[in-house]
N, C-alpha and C positions, 0 to 999 in steps of 0.2 A: 437364757435361750436367745440365740442370735438371729433368728429368722427376720428378714426384712418385710416379707409379705405373708399374709394368711387369708385363707378362704374358709369360712365357717358355714356349714349347712346343718339343718336340723335345729334342735332346741338349744337355747343358750339362756343363762340367767345371770343375776347380779354377781354371783360368786365367780362366774367365768370372766366377767368384765374386770373384776378385781385382780384375777390371775393375769389377764392380758396386760393390765396397766402396771402391775408390780413386777412381773417376771419376764415379760417380753419387751424389754426396754429398747431394743433395736428395731422394733416393728414400725414400719413407715406406711404400709399399705394394708388395708383391712377390707375384705369383701364379706358383708353380712346379708347380701341380697337374697341368699337362699336360706337364711336363718329365721327363726321366730323366737322372740323374747318371751320366756315364760315366767310366771310368778316365782318368787323366792321367799321362803320362810325358814329361818334357822339361826345360826350363830351370827353375832354382829359382824358386818363387813362394810367396806367402803367408809361411809361416814358414821359407822356404828349402828346403823339401822338393822333391824332384824326382819323386816318385811318389805318386799318390793313387788309392785304390780306387773302384770303382763303387758307386753307391747309398749313399754316405756323405757327409754334409755336413761339409766339411773343418773342421779345428780353426781357431777364431778367424775363420771366414769372414765373419761379420757383427759382430764385436766392435767396439764403439764407434761403430757406424753409427746413422743416423737411422731405420732400419726400425721401423715401428710395428705393421704387420700383415704376416703371411706365410702363404701356403698352401703346404704342403710336398708334394713328390711322393708319390704313393701307393705307390711302389716303394722309398721310403727305408727303409734298415735301421738306420742309425746316425747319431747327432748327436754329433760329436766334441768334444773338450775346448775349452771356452771359445767355442763357436761363436757365441753371442749375448751374451756377457758385456759388460756396460756399454752395451748397445744401448738403444734407446727402445721396444722391443717392449712392447705393451700386453696381449696375450693370445696363447695358443698352444694349439692342439689337435694332439697328436702322432698321426700316422697309425698304424693298427694293424699296419703292416708293420715298424715300428721295434722293435728288440730291445735296443738299447743307447744310453744317454745318457752322455756323457763327463763327466769331472771339471770342475766349474765351468761347465758348458755355458750356464747362464742366470744366472750370478752377477752381482750388482750391476745387475740390470735394474730400475731404480728406478720405471719406469712399468708394469711387469707386474702385472696385477691378478688373473688367473686362469689356471689350467693344468689340462689333462686328460691324464693319462698312462695309456695302455692297459695291460692285463694282459700284452700281448706283450713289454713291456719287462722283461727279466730282469736287466739290469745298469743301475743308476742310480748314477752316479758321485758320490763325495763332493763336498760343497760345490756341488752342481748348481744350487741356488737360493739360496745364501747371500746375505744382505743385499739381498733384493728388498723394498724398503721398503713397496710398495703391494700386494704379493701378499696377497689376502684369502681365496681359495678354491682348494682343491686336491683333485682326484680322482685316486686312485692305485689301480693294479691290481697293483703290485709286491709281492713277498714280503719284500724287504729294503730298508730305508732306511739308507744308509750315513752315515758321520761328517759332521756339520755340514751335511747336505743342505738343511735349511730354517733353519739358525741365523740369528738376528737378523732374521727376517722379522716385523717389528714389527706389521704389520697383519693377520697371518694369523689368521682366525677359524674357518674351516671346513675340516676335513680328513676326506675320505671314503676309508678304506683298509680294506677288508673282508678282505683276504688276507694281512695282515702277519704274518710270523713273527719278524722281527728289526728292532729299532729301534736304530740305531747311536749311538755317543757324540756328544753335543751336537746330535743330529738336529734338535731343536726348541728348543734353548736360546735364551733371549732373545726368545721369541715371546710378548710380553706380552699380546697380544690374544686368545691361544688359551685360552679359558675352559673348553672342553669337548673331550674326545677319547674316541672309542669304541675301547676296547682289544679287538681281534679275538679270536675263539675260537682262532685259529691261532697267536696270539702266544706265542713261546718265550723271547725275550731282549729286555731293555731295557738299553742301554749306559750307561756312565758319563755323568753330567750330561745325559742325553737331554732332559729337560724343565726343566733348571735355569733359574730366573728366567722361567718361562713364566707364563701367566695362569690356569692350571688352578684351578678352584674345588672340584672333587671328583675322586676317582679310584675307578673301579669295575673290579676284576679278576674279578668273579664269573663272567664268560663265558670267561675265559682260563685254562682248565683245564690247558693245556700250558705255562704260564709257569713257568720254573724258575730264572730269573736276572734280578736287578735290580741294575744297577751302582751304584758309589759316586756319591753326590751326584745320583742320577737325578732327584730332585724337590727339590733344594736351592733355597733362596730362593723 
């Protein structure tokens, strides 16, 4: 099926995502804003699972696909593990209904340039954006950045994160273009090697009065 764009309205489930990924290999634009993800129970699909919950984008649903742009349902609550990994996605705006983003959800998205993550996201999985070579701007509302979330995002220049309490180990390691970072007043912990081999030119903790732990090699190299 050679369509480059698709608009979906009404109900959609994990079996539909499998069809899109496997059969619509030329698809670059997908609009799910008018769709609702319903539960699935039946034959093994995608990763061999037989059950998928409602309002959750299944694990690896678009992994390795040609999808460049997507509008997600406004009822979506979770983006599961590896959902967009190694896809051609260029930008993503996460709906405010989302509360969880899984491990490696956007890992190795080499064309991804910007992402906005709302404050409703309370769980941001480790390695969520690791090795996104063109990712340049990030807006975060989360309080915790887990291990290697943005590691080796070599083009990352701008990070807005006003509510951070914890920066996990290797969170920004290898981000050579990251020259500035505003350390929030709410910050309490910086993990091991969090900014190792980053491009930081100066560090100002004067606003971070709650900071009580800086891990080993946090600012090495």
